[in-house]
C-alpha positions in Angstrom: -31.1 -47.3 8.3 -28.0 -45.3 9.1 -24.8 -47.2 9.8 -22.4 -44.4 10.5 -22.2 -41.5 12.9 -20.4 -38.3 11.8 -19.5 -35.7 14.4 -18.6 -32.0 13.6 -18.4 -28.9 15.7 -21.5 -26.9 14.8 -25.1 -27.4 13.7 -24.5 -25.3 10.5 -21.6 -27.6 9.4 -23.8 -30.6 10.4 -26.6 -29.4 8.2 -24.4 -28.8 5.2 -22.5 -32.1 5.5 -25.6 -34.2 6.1 -27.0 -33.1 2.8 -24.1 -34.5 1.0 -23.8 -37.8 2.8 -27.2 -39.1 2.5 -29.3 -41.4 4.8 -26.7 -43.8 5.8 -25.0 -41.2 7.9 -26.2 -39.6 11.1 -24.6 -36.2 11.5 -24.3 -34.5 14.9 -22.7 -31.5 16.3 -20.4 -31.4 19.5 -20.8 -27.7 19.7 -16.9 -27.3 19.9 -14.7 -28.8 22.6 -16.3 -31.3 25.1 -13.4 -31.6 27.5 -11.1 -29.0 28.9 -8.9 -28.1 31.8 -10.9 -27.2 34.9 -11.2 -23.3 35.5 -11.1 -23.6 39.3 -7.6 -25.1 39.4 -4.5 -25.3 37.3 -5.4 -28.8 36.1 -1.9 -29.8 35.3 0.1 -32.4 37.2 3.5 -30.9 36.7 5.5 -33.6 38.6 3.8 -36.3 36.5 5.1 -35.3 33.1 2.6 -32.3 32.9 -0.3 -34.7 32.8 -3.6 -32.7 32.1 -6.7 -33.4 34.2 -9.5 -33.0 31.8 -13.0 -32.5 32.8 -16.4 -32.4 30.9 -17.1 -28.8 30.0 -20.1 -27.5 32.0 -23.3 -27.7 29.9 -21.9 -30.4 27.5 -23.6 -33.3 29.4 -26.7 -33.4 27.4 -24.8 -33.2 24.2 -22.5 -36.1 25.2 -25.5 -38.2 26.2 -27.0 -37.5 22.7 -23.7 -38.5 21.0 -23.4 -41.6 23.1 -27.0 -42.7 22.4 -26.3 -42.3 18.6 -23.1 -44.2 18.9 -24.9 -47.3 20.1 -27.1 -47.2 17.0 -24.2 -47.4 14.4 -21.3 -49.6 13.4 -18.8 -46.8 12.8 -18.0 -43.3 14.0 -16.3 -40.5 11.8 -14.8 -37.4 13.6 -14.9 -34.5 11.2 -13.9 -31.5 13.3 -11.9 -28.7 11.7 -8.6 -29.5 9.9 -6.1 -28.1 12.4 -4.7 -28.7 15.9 -7.9 -27.7 17.8 -10.1 -29.8 15.4 -7.7 -32.8 16.0 -7.9 -32.3 19.7 -11.7 -32.1 19.6 -11.7 -35.3 17.7 -9.4 -36.9 20.2 -11.6 -36.0 23.1 -14.7 -37.3 21.4 -12.8 -40.6 20.6 -12.1 -40.9 24.4 -15.8 -40.5 25.3 -17.2 -42.8 22.6 -14.6 -45.6 23.1 -13.3 -45.1 19.6 -9.5 -46.1 19.2 -7.3 -43.3 18.2 -5.5 -45.8 15.9 -8.8 -46.6 14.1 -9.4 -44.8 10.6 -12.1 -42.5 12.2 -10.7 -39.0 11.3 -12.0 -37.2 8.3 -10.8 -33.8 7.2 -11.5 -31.5 4.3 -10.4 -28.0 3.4 -13.8 -26.9 2.0 -17.4 -28.1 2.7 -18.4 -28.8 -0.9 -20.0 -32.2 -2.2 -16.8 -33.3 -4.0 -14.4 -32.5 -1.1 -16.6 -34.0 1.6 -17.1 -37.3 -0.4 -13.5 -37.6 -1.2 -12.6 -37.1 2.4 -14.8 -40.0 3.5 -13.0 -42.3 1.0 -9.7 -41.8 2.9 -10.3 -41.6 6.6 -7.3 -41.8 8.8 -6.4 -42.4 12.5 -6.1 -39.4 14.8 -2.9 -37.6 14.4 -1.4 -37.6 17.9 1.3 -35.1 16.9 -1.3 -32.5 16.1 -3.2 -33.4 19.4 0.1 -33.2 21.4 1.0 -29.8 19.9 -2.5 -28.5 20.9 -2.1 -30.0 24.4 1.3 -28.5 24.8 0.0 -24.9 23.9 -2.9 -25.3 26.2 -0.7 -26.5 29.1 1.9 -23.9 28.5 -0.6 -21.1 28.4 -2.2 -22.6 31.5 1.0 -22.7 33.4 1.8 -19.0 32.6 -1.7 -17.8 33.3 -2.4 -19.8 36.4 1.1 -19.3 38.0 1.6 -15.6 37.3 -2.0 -14.4 37.7 -2.5 -15.4 41.4 0.8 -13.6 42.1 -0.5 -10.4 40.5 -3.7 -10.7 42.6 -1.8 -11.1 45.8 0.7 -8.2 45.0 -1.2 -5.8 42.8 -5.0 -6.3 42.3 -7.6 -8.9 42.1 -8.7 -9.9 38.6 -5.5 -9.2 36.8 -4.0 -11.8 34.5 -0.9 -12.6 32.5 -0.6 -14.6 29.4 2.2 -15.9 27.2 1.1 -14.4 23.9 -1.2 -11.5 25.2 1.6 -10.2 27.4 3.9 -9.8 24.5 1.2 -8.1 22.5 0.5 -5.6 25.2 4.3 -4.8 25.4 4.3 -4.1 21.6 1.5 -1.5 22.2 3.5 0.0 25.1 6.7 0.1 23.3 5.0 2.0 20.4 3.4 4.5 22.7 6.8 5.1 24.3 8.2 5.7 20.8 5.5 8.3 20.1 6.1 10.0 23.4 9.9 10.0 23.1 9.6 11.2 19.4 11.3 14.6 18.6 9.9 16.0 15.5 12.3 17.6 12.9 11.6 20.4 10.7 11.7 20.1 6.9 10.4 22.0 4.0 9.2 21.4 0.5 8.9 23.7 -2.6 6.2 22.8 -5.1 6.1 24.6 -8.5 2.7 24.5 -10.4 3.9 24.4 -14.0 2.0 24.3 -17.4 2.6 23.7 -21.0 0.1 24.0 -24.0 -2.6 25.0 -21.4 -2.0 21.6 -19.3 -1.0 22.0 -15.7 1.1 19.8 -13.3 3.2 19.9 -10.2 6.9 19.5 -9.8 8.8 19.2 -6.5 12.2 20.7 -5.6 14.8 17.9 -5.7 18.3 19.6 -5.3 21.0 22.0 -6.5 24.0 21.8 -8.6 23.1 18.2 -9.6 23.0 16.9 -6.0 20.0 16.1 -3.9 19.3 18.6 -1.2 17.1 18.5 1.9 15.7 21.8 3.1 15.6 21.9 6.9 14.9 25.6 7.5 13.0 28.7 6.1 16.4 30.3 5.5 17.5 27.6 3.2 14.0 27.7 1.5 14.4 31.5 1.0 17.9 31.1 -0.7 16.3 28.6 -3.2 13.4 30.9 -3.9 15.8 33.7 -4.5 17.7 31.6 -6.9 14.7 30.5 -9.0 12.8 33.9 -8.9 12.2 35.0 -12.5 14.2 32.0 -13.8 13.2 29.8 -16.7 11.9 26.2 -16.1 13.4 24.0 -18.8 12.8 20.3 -19.3 16.2 18.6 -19.0 15.4 15.0 -19.1 12.2 12.8 -19.8 12.1 9.0 -19.0 8.9 7.1 -20.1 8.6 3.4 -19.4 6.0 0.5 -19.1 5.7 -0.7 -15.6 4.1 -4.1 -14.7 2.3 -4.5 -11.5 1.3 -7.9 -10.1 -1.8 -8.8 -8.0 -1.6 -9.5 -4.4 -1.6 -13.2 -3.3 -4.8 -14.8 -2.0 -5.7 -14.4 1.5 -4.1 -16.1 4.3 -5.9 -15.6 7.8 -3.6 -12.7 8.7 -4.0 -11.1 5.4 -7.8 -11.4 5.5 -7.9 -9.8 9.0 -5.8 -6.9 8.0 -7.7 -6.3 4.7 -11.1 -6.5 6.4 -10.0 -4.0 9.0 -8.9 -1.7 6.2 -11.8 -2.1 3.8 -14.6 -3.2 5.9 -13.8 -1.7 9.2 -14.2 -5.3 10.8 -12.4 -6.1 13.9 -10.5 -9.5 13.7 -12.9 -11.3 15.9 -15.8 -10.4 13.7 -13.8 -11.3 10.5 -13.2 -14.8 11.8 -16.9 -15.2 13.1 -18.3 -14.2 9.6 -15.7 -16.4 7.8 -16.7 -19.4 9.9 -20.3 -18.9 8.8 -19.3 -18.9 5.0 -17.0 -21.9 5.6 -19.5 -24.0 7.4 -22.4 -23.3 4.9 -25.1 -20.9 3.9 -28.5 -21.8 2.5 -28.4 -20.5 -1.1 -31.9 -21.4 -2.2 -32.3 -24.4 -4.6 -28.7 -25.4 -3.8 -29.4 -25.8 -0.2 -26.7 -25.2 2.3 -23.3 -24.9 0.8 -19.8 -24.1 2.1 -18.8 -20.9 0.3 -15.2 -20.5 1.2 -12.3 -22.9 2.1 -11.0 -23.2 5.6 -10.2 -19.8 7.1 -7.3 -20.6 9.5 -4.3 -20.9 7.3 -0.9 -19.2 6.6 -0.4 -20.9 3.2 -1.1 -19.0 0.0 -1.2 -22.3 -2.0 -4.1 -22.8 -4.5 -5.3 -26.2 -5.8 -4.9 -26.9 -9.6 -8.7 -27.4 -9.8 -9.4 -23.9 -8.4 -6.9 -22.4 -10.6 -8.3 -23.8 -13.8 -11.9 -22.9 -12.8 -10.7 -19.2 -12.2 -8.9 -19.2 -15.5 -12.0 -20.2 -17.3 -14.2 -17.7 -15.6 -11.7 -14.9 -16.2 -11.3 -15.9 -19.9 -15.1 -15.9 -20.4 -15.8 -12.7 -18.2 -13.0 -10.5 -19.4 -11.3 -12.0 -22.2 -7.9 -13.9 -23.2 -5.7 -11.0 -22.5 -6.8 -10.9 -18.7 -5.4 -14.4 -18.4 -1.7 -14.7 -17.4 0.6 -16.7 -19.6 1.3 -19.2 -16.8 -0.7 -19.9 -13.7 0.4 -17.8 -10.8 2.1 -19.7 -7.9 2.4 -17.9 -4.6 5.2 -19.1 -2.2 5.1 -19.2 1.5 6.2 -15.9 3.2 8.3 -17.7 5.7 9.6 -21.2 6.4 7.4 -21.6 9.5 4.2 -21.3 7.4 2.0 -24.5 7.6 1.2 -25.7 4.2 -1.6 -28.2 5.2 -4.4 -26.0 3.8 -4.9 -23.8 0.8 -5.3 -20.0 0.9 -8.7 -18.8 1.7 -10.7 -18.7 -1.5 -14.2 -19.3 -2.8 -15.2 -22.9 -3.1 -16.2 -22.0 -6.6 -15.3 -19.0 -8.7 -18.6 -19.4 -10.5 -20.6 -18.3 -7.5 -19.9 -14.5 -8.0 -21.0 -12.1 -5.2 -23.9 -10.7 -7.1 -25.5 -14.2 -7.4 -25.3 -14.8 -3.7 -26.3 -11.4 -2.4 -30.0 -12.3 -1.9 -28.9 -15.2 0.4 -26.3 -13.7 2.6 -26.5 -11.1 5.4 -24.8 -7.8 4.9 -21.7 -8.8 6.7 -21.4 -12.2 4.9 -21.9 -10.6 1.6 -19.3 -8.0 2.2 -16.7 -10.5 3.4 -17.5 -13.0 0.7 -17.0 -10.3 -1.9 -13.7 -9.3 -0.5 -12.5 -13.0 -0.5 -13.9 -13.7 -4.1 -12.4 -10.5 -5.6 -9.0 -11.0 -4.0 -8.8 -14.6 -5.3 -10.0 -13.9 -8.8 -7.6 -11.0 -9.1 -4.8 -13.1 -7.8 -5.1 -15.4 -10.8 -5.3 -12.5 -13.4 -2.8 -10.8 -15.7 -0.5 -8.1 -14.5 -1.6 -4.5 -14.9 0.5 -2.3 -17.1 1.1 1.3 -16.2 2.7 4.0 -18.5 4.9 6.0 -16.2 6.8 9.3 -16.8 9.4 11.0 -14.8 10.9 14.4 -15.7 13.8 16.4 -14.6 13.3 20.3 -14.8 16.4 22.6 -14.5 15.8 26.0 -13.0 19.0 28.2 -12.5 21.2 25.3 -11.2 18.3 23.8 -9.3 16.5 20.7 -10.1 12.6 19.9 -9.9 11.2 16.6 -10.5 7.7 15.6 -11.6 6.4 12.0 -12.1 3.1 10.6 -13.3 1.4 7.5 -14.4 -1.7 6.1 -16.1 -3.2 2.8 -16.4 -2.5 1.3 -19.8 -4.0 -2.1 -19.3 -6.1 -2.8 -16.1 -5.4 -6.5 -15.8 -6.2 -7.7 -12.2 -7.0 -4.0 -11.2 -10.3 -4.4 -13.0 -11.5 -6.6 -10.1 -9.6 -5.6 -7.0 -6.7 -3.4 -5.7 -5.2 -4.1 -2.3 -5.7 -1.6 0.4 -3.1 0.0 2.6 -2.9 0.9 6.4 -3.2 4.6 5.7 -6.5 4.2 3.9 -5.2 6.4 0.9 -6.7 5.6 -2.4 -4.4 5.5 -5.4 -4.8 8.4 -7.7 -3.0 8.0 -11.0 -2.0 11.3 -12.5 -0.4 11.5 -15.9 1.9 14.3 -17.1 1.3 16.3 -20.3 3.5 15.4 -23.2 7.0 16.8 -22.6 10.3 16.6 -24.2 13.9 17.7 -23.5 14.2 21.6 -24.1 10.5 22.4 -23.5 10.1 25.8 -21.6 7.5 25.5 -19.0 5.2 28.3 -17.6 5.5 28.9 -13.9 2.0 29.5 -12.4 2.8 29.3 -8.7 5.6 28.5 -6.2 4.3 26.9 -3.0 6.9 26.5 -0.2 5.6 24.5 2.8 6.9 23.7 6.3 6.6 20.1 7.6 7.6 18.2 10.6 8.4 14.5 10.8 5.7 12.4 12.2 6.2 9.8 15.0 5.4 6.1 14.2 1.6 5.5 14.1 -0.2 3.6 16.9 -1.2 0.2 16.0 -4.6 -0.4 14.3 -5.8 -3.9 14.4 -4.6 -4.4 10.9 -1.0 -3.0 11.8 -0.9 -5.2 14.9 -1.9 -8.4 13.4 0.7 -7.9 10.6 3.4 -7.2 13.3 2.4 -10.3 15.3 2.7 -12.4 12.2 6.0 -10.9 11.0 7.5 -11.4 14.4 6.2 -15.0 14.6 4.1 -14.4 17.8 1.0 -16.7 17.7 -0.6 -18.4 14.8 -3.5 -17.7 12.6 -6.0 -19.0 15.0 -4.6 -17.0 18.0 -4.6 -13.4 16.6 -8.3 -12.5 17.0 -8.7 -14.0 20.5 -5.5 -12.3 21.6 -6.5 -8.9 20.5 -9.9 -9.5 22.2 -8.4 -10.6 25.5 -6.0 -7.6 25.9 -9.1 -5.3 25.5 -11.3 -7.2 27.9 -8.5 -7.3 30.5 -8.4 -3.5 30.3 -4.7 -3.5 29.4 -5.3 -1.6 26.2 -8.2 0.6 25.0 -9.1 1.6 21.5 -9.0 5.3 20.7 -10.1 6.3 17.1 -9.6 2.6 16.3 -6.1 2.6 17.5 -4.6 0.7 20.4 -3.6 2.7 23.4 -2.1 1.2 26.6 -3.9 1.7 29.9 -2.1 2.5 33.2 -3.0 -0.9 34.4 -1.5 -2.5 31.2 1.7 -0.6 31.8 1.9 -1.5 35.5 1.5 -5.3 34.6 4.1 -5.3 32.0 6.5 -3.4 34.1 6.3 -6.2 36.7 6.5 -8.8 34.1 9.7 -7.2 32.6 11.3 -7.2 36.1 10.5 -10.7 37.1 9.5 -12.6 33.9 11.6 -11.1 31.1 11.7 -14.0 28.9 7.9 -14.1 28.6 8.1 -10.7 27.1 10.9 -11.5 24.9 9.7 -11.5 21.3 12.4 -14.0 20.1 11.6 -16.4 23.0 7.9 -16.3 22.2 8.5 -16.8 18.5 11.0 -19.8 19.2 8.3 -21.4 21.3 5.9 -21.3 18.4 8.4 -23.0 16.3 8.9 -25.7 19.0 5.1 -26.3 18.9 5.2 -26.6 15.2 8.0 -29.2 15.7 5.8 -31.2 18.0 3.1 -31.0 15.3 5.7 -32.5 12.7 6.8 -35.2 15.2 10.3 -33.7 15.6 9.9 -32.9 19.3 8.3 -34.7 22.2 5.8 -32.3 23.9 6.7 -33.2 27.4 10.4 -32.3 26.8 9.4 -28.9 25.4 7.3 -28.2 28.6 10.1 -29.3 30.8 12.6 -27.1 29.1 10.3 -24.2 29.6 9.1 -24.9 33.1 12.4 -25.4 34.9 13.7 -21.8 34.6 10.2 -20.4 34.8 9.7 -22.0 38.2 12.8 -20.3 39.5 11.5 -17.0 38.3 8.2 -17.6 40.2 10.0 -18.4 43.4 12.0 -15.2 43.2 8.9 -13.2 42.2 7.0 -14.6 45.2 9.8 -13.3 47.6 10.8 -10.0 46.0 7.8 -8.7 44.3 6.5 -5.9 46.4 2.9 -5.2 47.2 1.4 -2.4 45.1 -1.6 -0.4 46.2 -3.4 1.2 43.4 -5.4 4.2 44.3 -8.1 5.3 41.9 -8.0 8.9 40.5 -10.7 11.0 42.1 -12.8 13.2 39.7 -14.6 16.4 40.8 -18.0 14.9 40.0 -20.3 13.9 42.7 -22.5 10.7 42.6 -26.0 11.8 42.4 -27.1 8.7 44.2 -25.0 8.8 47.3 -23.1 12.0 47.3 -19.6 10.4 47.2 -17.0 11.5 44.6 -16.8 9.4 41.4 -13.4 7.9 40.4 -11.9 7.1 37.3 -12.0 3.3 36.2 -10.6 1.6 33.1 -13.0 -0.6 31.0 -12.8 -2.5 27.7 -13.9 0.7 25.9 -11.6 3.1 27.9 -12.0 5.2 30.9 -15.4 5.7 32.8 -16.6 7.1 36.0 -17.7 4.8 39.0 -18.8 5.8 42.4 -16.1 5.5 45.0 -18.8 4.0 47.4 -18.6 0.6 45.5 -19.9 -2.1 46.4 -22.4 -0.1 48.5 -23.2 2.1 45.5 -22.8 0.8 41.9 -23.5 3.9 40.1 -21.4 4.4 36.9 -21.4 6.9 34.1 -19.5 7.6 30.8 -16.9 10.3 30.5 -18.4 12.6 27.9 -16.5 14.9 25.6 -17.7 18.3 24.5 -17.3 18.8 20.8 -18.1 22.5 20.9 -21.4 22.3 18.9 -24.7 23.6 20.1 -27.5 21.0 20.0 -29.5 21.5 16.6 -32.6 20.1 18.3 -33.1 22.1 21.4 -30.5 24.9 20.7 -29.7 25.0 24.5 -27.6 22.1 25.3 -24.2 21.2 23.9 -23.3 18.1 21.8 -21.0 15.6 23.6 -19.2 12.4 22.4 -20.5 9.2 24.1 -20.1 5.5 23.8 -22.8 2.9 23.3 -22.7 -0.4 25.4 -20.8 -2.0 22.6 -18.2 0.8 22.5 -19.3 2.6 19.4 -19.1 6.3 19.5 -22.1 8.3 19.0 -23.2 12.0 19.7 -26.0 13.4 21.9 -27.2 16.4 23.7 -26.0 17.0 27.2 -29.4 17.9 28.4 -30.7 14.4 28.1 -33.3 13.2 29.0 -35.0 16.7 28.5 -33.5 16.6 24.9 -33.3 13.2 23.2 -31.1 14.3 20.2 -28.6 11.6 19.1 -26.6 10.9 16.1 -24.1 8.4 14.9 -22.5 11.0 12.7 -20.6 14.0 14.3 -22.8 17.1 14.0 -21.4 20.6 13.1 -22.7 24.0 13.5 -22.8 24.5 9.7 -26.2 24.9 8.1 -27.2 23.2 4.8 -27.6 25.8 2.1 -30.4 23.9 0.6 -32.7 23.1 3.6 -31.1 24.7 6.6 -30.6 21.5 8.4 -27.3 20.9 10.3 -24.4 19.3 8.5 -22.7 16.2 9.8 -19.1 14.8 9.3 -18.9 11.7 7.1 -15.8 9.5 6.2 -14.9 7.7 3.0 -11.7 6.5 1.6 -10.6 9.9 0.5 -11.1 11.4 4.1 -13.7 13.5 5.7 -16.5 15.5 4.0 -19.8 17.2 5.2 -23.2 15.9 4.4 -26.7 17.2 5.2 -28.5 15.3 8.0 -31.9 15.8 6.2 -31.3 16.0 2.4 -28.7 14.9 -0.3 -26.5 18.0 -0.2 -22.7 17.0 0.2 -19.8 19.3 0.6 -16.3 17.6 -0.2 
């Protein structure tokens, strides 16, 4: 007979925990939050110390009845929601419904869902931490005040359906500011001179560095021609050779932000997908005889800390699998990147290093396996010995000019045997070593290659870059990055083009109004300071009502001014040349979450819409009549099809070309890998790099 009720958020988590606790515990799922502010009104009594008016979330009535019925059958209730502010708030709301005192030792937290961690947590239950609850309440109310006060103003003055948010508005501004930088960028000309040299039959490249012992930048073709004239028919003589060993340390284990960045780079996952799959791995996956097991530690963290037990297990695994030399002399300890990092949790790591990805592959979905493999490899590598590289740098003298060459090769792989961190450009490292060289060697000049270049503007934000920037600026916290990026896309304030964020006209208009009337909301420093104040509430250093009062008083004055002075703006849709085939009116351009599309100007009488297609200049390989156009699926994924559809039903996820395969005469398609773009046959195994 059970004597305790345990409540978690999800059925998967309930299933995993139930297996560990045994028959004396009833484990139920609340399916997340059960209480929240109402959607139909602001739900905050500003004049009454910002008292929130919580209501039961629609659809949760039957769940609450089930929990109340279970409560009557047991002596004790344990609230085991996730170990963060949201989890603490969920526990507090449940305690309210089930008549459990917040001072009672009812709260159970664990950083990983394993048998040992769960059982240990139930030995030391604690009261609900009201500082955590109040930090969550303060954030919720703060965001509600901004959203529910500014949004109606935008509806009235600009357009129905617009919204503003405390963190989302700053994020959109970052995207707009970057776009402005790109548009205002003036490219500058510069040149490089590469010499292809050889000695004893071995070839390598050297770059022009300077003249008369000083570094010299080449900014015009005239300057390049002067250097070419100087080195024409001159001898290339090795002047100086430096060789040294270089130690390279592994990247630290994943925090939430780092996981989202690396999953975007290596797996092409959006932040929301990364967190969704990580949640599944954390809550538990059925691994056969072992049943349901939590495979990773809690995935919302900004601490790189690792428990001694996990370090010791990793050390044993590395020693047995790779040998003693792959184990560092002392265990690696990774410090917090900034003083605001919360150290309540560990880094994201596998709950057991012994569960290597290969052994779990039969039990995981493709997405789960790929993310688990990434987490496992990153953690194991973080506990391994440094890699050692042999590096060589060479100065080459040519008639008072200097060319430089450098190379490296891996002497000892160390952590690189398991994992190497990605980069935002997606460029894979290519270690090239120079031939044996010594001072005085005369080199053979095979080729001189002068090239013109232009400086490039800063790149648009990818998800990885934007998450990294938000973290560096202190905007938001680990749990907010993914929903923030998702929100600004759904609102139509930004669109994704070639996996990079681009501001929309609507986004620019809203931010322009926000800058004029609510500049502090868009101030990065102001937003970062607010995050610190929320952290202070969590740590019991600040009273949450005082923080809200300090924010709301000047904010209310801004609202009153905006109400009076913000002019009404009428937005007219851009009319296209295309005619609606259903009613004969013109199509207009509209902005959706996946970019622009065409909609009938007769809306709502006519609801006809169609995508904007882009001709890629390739004849359809199926019908040989139509042209291939770029389209988007309902989920925003780019694909290619014939413009004669439905007469011709040719479609391809890969970009077709007009080039024929030399083996089977089928058309070649463009493919991408880490090295770039290559061509592959759509029918056979032919590949052209």
